N, CA, C and O atoms as CSV, one atom per row, in Angstrom:
chain,resi,resn,atom,element,x,y,z
A,1,MET,N,N,109.130,94.691,100.689
A,1,MET,CA,C,108.276,95.779,100.274
A,1,MET,C,C,106.932,95.574,100.957
A,1,MET,O,O,106.471,94.447,101.143
A,2,THR,N,N,106.327,96.672,101.319
A,2,THR,CA,C,105.063,96.687,102.024
A,2,THR,C,C,103.914,96.393,101.030
A,2,THR,O,O,103.917,96.908,99.912
A,3,THR,N,N,102.958,95.584,101.434
A,3,THR,CA,C,101.796,95.348,100.588
A,3,THR,C,C,100.782,96.485,100.768
A,3,THR,O,O,100.870,97.261,101.719
A,4,LYS,N,N,99.850,96.568,99.871
A,4,LYS,CA,C,98.812,97.625,99.977
A,4,LYS,C,C,98.003,97.467,101.241
A,4,LYS,O,O,97.686,98.459,101.897
A,5,ALA,N,N,97.658,96.233,101.603
A,5,ALA,CA,C,96.892,95.998,102.820
A,5,ALA,C,C,97.683,96.420,104.065
A,5,ALA,O,O,97.128,97.004,104.996
A,6,GLU,N,N,98.961,96.121,104.066
A,6,GLU,CA,C,99.803,96.523,105.216
A,6,GLU,C,C,99.904,98.024,105.291
A,6,GLU,O,O,99.833,98.603,106.374
A,7,MET,N,N,100.072,98.673,104.125
A,7,MET,CA,C,100.179,100.139,104.114
A,7,MET,C,C,98.873,100.797,104.584
A,7,MET,O,O,98.896,101.805,105.290
A,8,ILE,N,N,97.758,100.225,104.190
A,8,ILE,CA,C,96.462,100.758,104.637
A,8,ILE,C,C,96.348,100.646,106.148
A,8,ILE,O,O,95.880,101.580,106.798
A,9,GLU,N,N,96.759,99.538,106.713
A,9,GLU,CA,C,96.721,99.348,108.185
A,9,GLU,C,C,97.623,100.340,108.885
A,9,GLU,O,O,97.266,100.868,109.938
A,10,ILE,N,N,98.797,100.602,108.309
A,10,ILE,CA,C,99.734,101.565,108.903
A,10,ILE,C,C,99.108,102.941,108.917
A,10,ILE,O,O,99.144,103.635,109.933
A,11,ILE,N,N,98.536,103.342,107.795
A,11,ILE,CA,C,97.947,104.685,107.672
A,11,ILE,C,C,96.728,104.814,108.580
A,11,ILE,O,O,96.527,105.859,109.200
A,12,LYS,N,N,95.926,103.778,108.664
A,12,LYS,CA,C,94.763,103.823,109.559
A,12,LYS,C,C,95.176,103.952,111.007
A,12,LYS,O,O,94.513,104.634,111.788
A,13,ALA,N,N,96.276,103.296,111.372
A,13,ALA,CA,C,96.798,103.404,112.742
A,13,ALA,C,C,97.316,104.831,113.006
A,13,ALA,O,O,97.179,105.354,114.112
A,14,GLU,N,N,97.895,105.430,112.002
A,14,GLU,CA,C,98.389,106.808,112.147
A,14,GLU,C,C,97.253,107.830,112.138
A,14,GLU,O,O,97.378,108.906,112.722
A,15,ASN,N,N,96.163,107.497,111.484
A,15,ASN,CA,C,95.027,108.433,111.288
A,15,ASN,C,C,93.725,107.735,111.568
A,15,ASN,O,O,93.022,107.381,110.621
A,16,PRO,N,N,93.357,107.514,112.827
A,16,PRO,CA,C,92.135,106.803,113.140
A,16,PRO,C,C,90.886,107.547,112.676
A,16,PRO,O,O,89.847,106.930,112.442
A,17,THR,N,N,90.982,108.846,112.543
A,17,THR,CA,C,89.891,109.666,111.990
A,17,THR,C,C,90.469,110.730,111.095
A,17,THR,O,O,91.638,111.094,111.228
A,18,LEU,N,N,89.646,111.242,110.165
A,18,LEU,CA,C,90.065,112.347,109.303
A,18,LEU,C,C,88.955,113.364,109.269
A,18,LEU,O,O,87.769,113.035,109.247
A,19,GLN,N,N,89.384,114.626,109.266
A,19,GLN,CA,C,88.412,115.714,109.209
A,19,GLN,C,C,88.757,116.654,108.084
A,19,GLN,O,O,89.914,116.747,107.675
A,20,VAL,N,N,87.760,117.351,107.581
A,20,VAL,CA,C,87.948,118.398,106.609
A,20,VAL,C,C,87.390,119.691,107.182
A,20,VAL,O,O,86.509,119.685,108.042
A,21,GLY,N,N,87.922,120.793,106.686
A,21,GLY,CA,C,87.436,122.069,107.154
A,21,GLY,C,C,88.584,123.001,107.551
A,21,GLY,O,O,89.745,122.755,107.225
A,22,ASP,N,N,88.238,124.059,108.252
A,22,ASP,CA,C,89.220,125.023,108.718
A,22,ASP,C,C,88.791,125.625,110.054
A,22,ASP,O,O,87.687,125.370,110.535
A,23,ASP,N,N,89.658,126.409,110.635
A,23,ASP,CA,C,89.358,127.012,111.920
A,23,ASP,C,C,88.157,127.955,111.870
A,23,ASP,O,O,87.393,128.046,112.831
A,24,ASP,N,N,87.994,128.644,110.764
A,24,ASP,CA,C,86.883,129.602,110.650
A,24,ASP,C,C,85.524,128.926,110.479
A,24,ASP,O,O,84.550,129.306,111.128
A,25,GLN,N,N,85.465,127.939,109.616
A,25,GLN,CA,C,84.190,127.256,109.302
A,25,GLN,C,C,83.940,126.034,110.161
A,25,GLN,O,O,82.820,125.524,110.202
A,26,GLY,N,N,84.959,125.561,110.844
A,26,GLY,CA,C,84.819,124.358,111.639
A,26,GLY,C,C,85.246,123.122,110.862
A,26,GLY,O,O,85.569,123.188,109.676
A,27,TYR,N,N,85.238,122.031,111.541
A,27,TYR,CA,C,85.681,120.764,110.958
A,27,TYR,C,C,84.552,119.729,110.951
A,27,TYR,O,O,83.687,119.714,111.827
A,28,THR,N,N,84.592,118.883,109.954
A,28,THR,CA,C,83.620,117.812,109.844
A,28,THR,C,C,84.373,116.516,109.600
A,28,THR,O,O,85.266,116.440,108.756
A,29,GLN,N,N,83.988,115.492,110.367
A,29,GLN,CA,C,84.640,114.189,110.200
A,29,GLN,C,C,84.188,113.569,108.860
A,29,GLN,O,O,83.022,113.672,108.479
A,30,LEU,N,N,85.137,112.925,108.158
A,30,LEU,CA,C,84.812,112.276,106.878
A,30,LEU,C,C,83.873,111.087,107.139
A,30,LEU,O,O,83.933,110.435,108.181
A,31,SER,N,N,83.019,110.837,106.166
A,31,SER,CA,C,82.175,109.660,106.218
A,31,SER,C,C,83.060,108.422,106.094
A,31,SER,O,O,84.220,108.530,105.696
A,32,ALA,N,N,82.532,107.263,106.425
A,32,ALA,CA,C,83.309,106.007,106.353
A,32,ALA,C,C,83.790,105.788,104.916
A,32,ALA,O,O,84.933,105.385,104.703
A,33,ALA,N,N,82.937,106.047,103.944
A,33,ALA,CA,C,83.367,105.823,102.536
A,33,ALA,C,C,84.460,106.805,102.117
A,33,ALA,O,O,85.419,106.418,101.450
A,34,ASP,N,N,84.317,108.085,102.507
A,34,ASP,CA,C,85.311,109.074,102.163
A,34,ASP,C,C,86.625,108.779,102.901
A,34,ASP,O,O,87.708,108.951,102.342
A,35,TYR,N,N,86.521,108.337,104.150
A,35,TYR,CA,C,87.717,107.952,104.937
A,35,TYR,C,C,88.454,106.839,104.241
A,35,TYR,O,O,89.668,106.914,104.055
A,36,ASP,N,N,87.716,105.780,103.845
A,36,ASP,CA,C,88.356,104.634,103.186
A,36,ASP,C,C,88.978,105.033,101.871
A,36,ASP,O,O,90.075,104.579,101.545
A,37,ALA,N,N,88.299,105.880,101.101
A,37,ALA,CA,C,88.826,106.309,99.819
A,37,ALA,C,C,90.112,107.134,99.994
A,37,ALA,O,O,91.075,106.980,99.242
A,38,THR,N,N,90.097,107.993,100.984
A,38,THR,CA,C,91.288,108.822,101.254
A,38,THR,C,C,92.451,107.957,101.699
A,38,THR,O,O,93.573,108.138,101.224
A,39,ILE,N,N,92.204,107.016,102.606
A,39,ILE,CA,C,93.262,106.121,103.089
A,39,ILE,C,C,93.804,105.302,101.933
A,39,ILE,O,O,95.017,105.113,101.842
A,40,LEU,N,N,92.958,104.815,101.055
A,40,LEU,CA,C,93.402,104.038,99.901
A,40,LEU,C,C,94.289,104.868,99.001
A,40,LEU,O,O,95.316,104.386,98.523
A,41,GLN,N,N,93.908,106.109,98.766
A,41,GLN,CA,C,94.709,106.989,97.912
A,41,GLN,C,C,96.070,107.267,98.546
A,41,GLN,O,O,97.094,107.241,97.862
A,42,TRP,N,N,96.080,107.528,99.837
A,42,TRP,CA,C,97.340,107.760,100.533
A,42,TRP,C,C,98.234,106.518,100.457
A,42,TRP,O,O,99.440,106.628,100.234
A,43,ALA,N,N,97.637,105.343,100.642
A,43,ALA,CA,C,98.415,104.087,100.573
A,43,ALA,C,C,99.022,103.928,99.195
A,43,ALA,O,O,100.200,103.593,99.070
A,44,GLU,N,N,98.236,104.162,98.167
A,44,GLU,CA,C,98.755,104.031,96.818
A,44,GLU,C,C,99.866,105.021,96.541
A,44,GLU,O,O,100.833,104.686,95.857
A,45,ASN,N,N,99.747,106.239,97.061
A,45,ASN,CA,C,100.798,107.246,96.883
A,45,ASN,C,C,102.080,106.797,97.617
A,45,ASN,O,O,103.173,106.887,97.057
A,46,ARG,N,N,101.949,106.323,98.844
A,46,ARG,CA,C,103.144,105.871,99.591
A,46,ARG,C,C,103.816,104.693,98.898
A,46,ARG,O,O,105.041,104.615,98.815
A,47,LEU,N,N,102.986,103.779,98.401
A,47,LEU,CA,C,103.560,102.607,97.711
A,47,LEU,C,C,104.262,103.031,96.403
A,47,LEU,O,O,105.293,102.455,96.055
A,48,ALA,N,N,103.739,103.994,95.697
A,48,ALA,CA,C,104.356,104.488,94.479
A,48,ALA,C,C,105.721,105.099,94.812
A,48,ALA,O,O,106.691,104.877,94.088
A,49,LYS,N,N,105.799,105.864,95.899
A,49,LYS,CA,C,107.067,106.440,96.327
A,49,LYS,C,C,108.053,105.335,96.711
A,49,LYS,O,O,109.230,105.397,96.356
A,50,GLU,N,N,107.572,104.334,97.430
A,50,GLU,CA,C,108.381,103.215,97.841
A,50,GLU,C,C,108.942,102.475,96.624
A,50,GLU,O,O,110.121,102.125,96.573
A,51,THR,N,N,108.073,102.253,95.665
A,51,THR,CA,C,108.469,101.557,94.424
A,51,THR,C,C,109.504,102.353,93.640
A,51,THR,O,O,110.477,101.799,93.131
A,52,ALA,N,N,109.278,103.667,93.551
A,52,ALA,CA,C,110.206,104.539,92.831
A,52,ALA,C,C,111.557,104.563,93.506
A,52,ALA,O,O,112.588,104.566,92.832
A,53,LYS,N,N,111.568,104.579,94.825
A,53,LYS,CA,C,112.837,104.572,95.552
A,53,LYS,C,C,113.588,103.255,95.344
A,53,LYS,O,O,114.802,103.248,95.138
A,54,ALA,N,N,112.857,102.152,95.400
A,54,ALA,CA,C,113.485,100.831,95.171
A,54,ALA,C,C,114.011,100.752,93.753
A,54,ALA,O,O,115.108,100.237,93.538
A,55,GLN,N,N,113.258,101.251,92.772
A,55,GLN,CA,C,113.719,101.208,91.381
A,55,GLN,C,C,114.950,102.063,91.190
A,55,GLN,O,O,115.856,101.686,90.447
A,56,ALA,N,N,114.999,103.216,91.850
A,56,ALA,CA,C,116.198,104.056,91.749
A,56,ALA,C,C,117.442,103.371,92.279
A,56,ALA,O,O,118.518,103.459,91.687
A,57,ALA,N,N,117.279,102.676,93.419
A,57,ALA,CA,C,118.397,101.915,93.999
A,57,ALA,C,C,118.857,100.818,93.060
A,57,ALA,O,O,120.057,100.595,92.903
A,58,THR,N,N,117.899,100.122,92.426
A,58,THR,CA,C,118.237,99.047,91.479
A,58,THR,C,C,118.925,99.626,90.275
A,58,THR,O,O,119.910,99.060,89.800
A,59,ASP,N,N,118.441,100.735,89.766
A,59,ASP,CA,C,119.048,101.378,88.601
A,59,ASP,C,C,120.484,101.819,88.922
A,59,ASP,O,O,121.392,101.667,88.105
A,60,LYS,N,N,120.664,102.363,90.116
A,60,LYS,CA,C,122.001,102.813,90.537
A,60,LYS,C,C,122.965,101.637,90.635
A,60,LYS,O,O,124.106,101.720,90.180
A,61,ALA,N,N,122.508,100.563,91.220
A,61,ALA,CA,C,123.359,99.347,91.339
A,61,ALA,C,C,123.727,98.820,89.971
A,61,ALA,O,O,124.870,98.425,89.740
A,62,ALA,N,N,122.760,98.811,89.055
A,62,ALA,CA,C,123.016,98.305,87.676
A,62,ALA,C,C,124.027,99.181,86.964
A,62,ALA,O,O,124.918,98.684,86.275
A,63,LEU,N,N,123.885,100.480,87.130
A,63,LEU,CA,C,124.815,101.411,86.486
A,63,LEU,C,C,126.226,101.234,87.041
A,63,LEU,O,O,127.196,101.171,86.287
A,64,LEU,N,N,126.327,101.156,88.347
A,64,LEU,CA,C,127.659,100.941,88.975
A,64,LEU,C,C,128.290,99.644,88.501
A,64,LEU,O,O,129.490,99.584,88.230
A,65,ALA,N,N,127.463,98.601,88.403
A,65,ALA,CA,C,127.986,97.311,87.916
A,65,ALA,C,C,128.451,97.413,86.446
A,65,ALA,O,O,129.459,96.831,86.047
A,66,LYS,N,N,127.690,98.158,85.685
A,66,LYS,CA,C,128.042,98.346,84.274
A,66,LYS,C,C,129.362,99.097,84.140
A,66,LYS,O,O,130.187,98.800,83.275
A,67,LEU,N,N,129.536,100.087,85.031
A,67,LEU,CA,C,130.815,100.845,85.046
A,67,LEU,C,C,131.942,100.072,85.681
A,67,LEU,O,O,133.113,100.406,85.497
A,68,GLY,N,N,131.598,99.038,86.430
A,68,GLY,CA,C,132.631,98.240,87.084
A,68,GLY,C,C,133.225,98.900,88.334
A,68,GLY,O,O,134.383,98.666,88.682
A,69,ILE,N,N,132.436,99.704,88.982
A,69,ILE,CA,C,132.948,100.407,90.198
A,69,ILE,C,C,131.948,100.217,91.353
A,69,ILE,O,O,130.785,99.873,91.143
A,70,THR,N,N,132.431,100.450,92.553
A,70,THR,CA,C,131.582,100.361,93.721
A,70,THR,C,C,131.000,101.734,94.019
A,70,THR,O,O,131.417,102.731,93.429
A,71,ALA,N,N,130.028,101.788,94.945
A,71,ALA,CA,C,129.430,103.074,95.347
A,71,ALA,C,C,130.474,103.949,95.994
A,71,ALA,O,O,130.474,105.162,95.784
A,72,ASP,N,N,131.362,103.372,96.772
A,72,ASP,CA,C,132.451,104.157,97.382
A,72,ASP,C,C,133.389,104.743,96.345
A,72,ASP,O,O,133.809,105.895,96.455
A,73,GLU,N,N,133.714,103.950,95.341
A,73,GLU,CA,C,134.574,104.486,94.251
A,73,GLU,C,C,133.872,105.598,93.491
A,73,GLU,O,O,134.518,106.564,93.083
A,74,PHE,N,N,132.616,105.489,93.300
A,74,PHE,CA,C,131.824,106.523,92.647
A,74,PHE,C,C,131.843,107.830,93.457
A,74,PHE,O,O,131.958,108.917,92.890
A,75,LYS,N,N,131.731,107.712,94.772
A,75,LYS,CA,C,131.789,108.903,95.610
A,75,LYS,C,C,133.136,109.577,95.500
A,75,LYS,O,O,133.221,110.805,95.483
A,76,ILE,N,N,134.199,108.779,95.423
A,76,ILE,CA,C,135.553,109.353,95.267
A,76,ILE,C,C,135.636,110.088,93.942
A,76,ILE,O,O,136.205,111.179,93.889
A,77,LEU,N,N,135.093,109.537,92.882
A,77,LEU,CA,C,135.092,110.188,91.573
A,77,LEU,C,C,134.405,111.554,91.658
A,77,LEU,O,O,134.819,112.502,90.991
A,78,LEU,N,N,133.385,111.646,92.456
A,78,LEU,CA,C,132.605,112.886,92.586
A,78,LEU,C,C,133.267,113.883,93.547
A,78,LEU,O,O,132.765,114.987,93.764
A,79,GLY,N,N,134.393,113.470,94.110
A,79,GLY,CA,C,135.113,114.366,95.025
A,79,GLY,C,C,134.716,114.163,96.482
A,79,GLY,O,O,135.109,114.952,97.341
A,80,GLY,N,N,133.957,113.136,96.770
A,80,GLY,CA,C,133.598,112.825,98.131
A,80,GLY,C,C,134.711,112.085,98.807
A,80,GLY,O,O,135.767,111.839,98.223
A,81,ASN,N,N,134.459,111.725,100.068
A,81,ASN,CA,C,135.523,110.971,100.767
A,81,ASN,C,C,135.258,109.546,100.762
A,81,ASN,O,O,136.045,108.770,101.302
């Protein structure tokens, strides 16, 4: 799992600068404080999604184990191949 610091570095690499505005009014680059706050919020959102996805996979594995079947057997039950 990615740490918050790692996620912040990833997002900063993807977005070295951030701007607000529109084509009609023009764009303004975010201040350093606003940039950092935005990046932090994005990192927290990505980590929350990552955590939820990992929890869903864990829950699925636990349910399959409880039922005593494999993921492939579950797909067959649902009419998959």
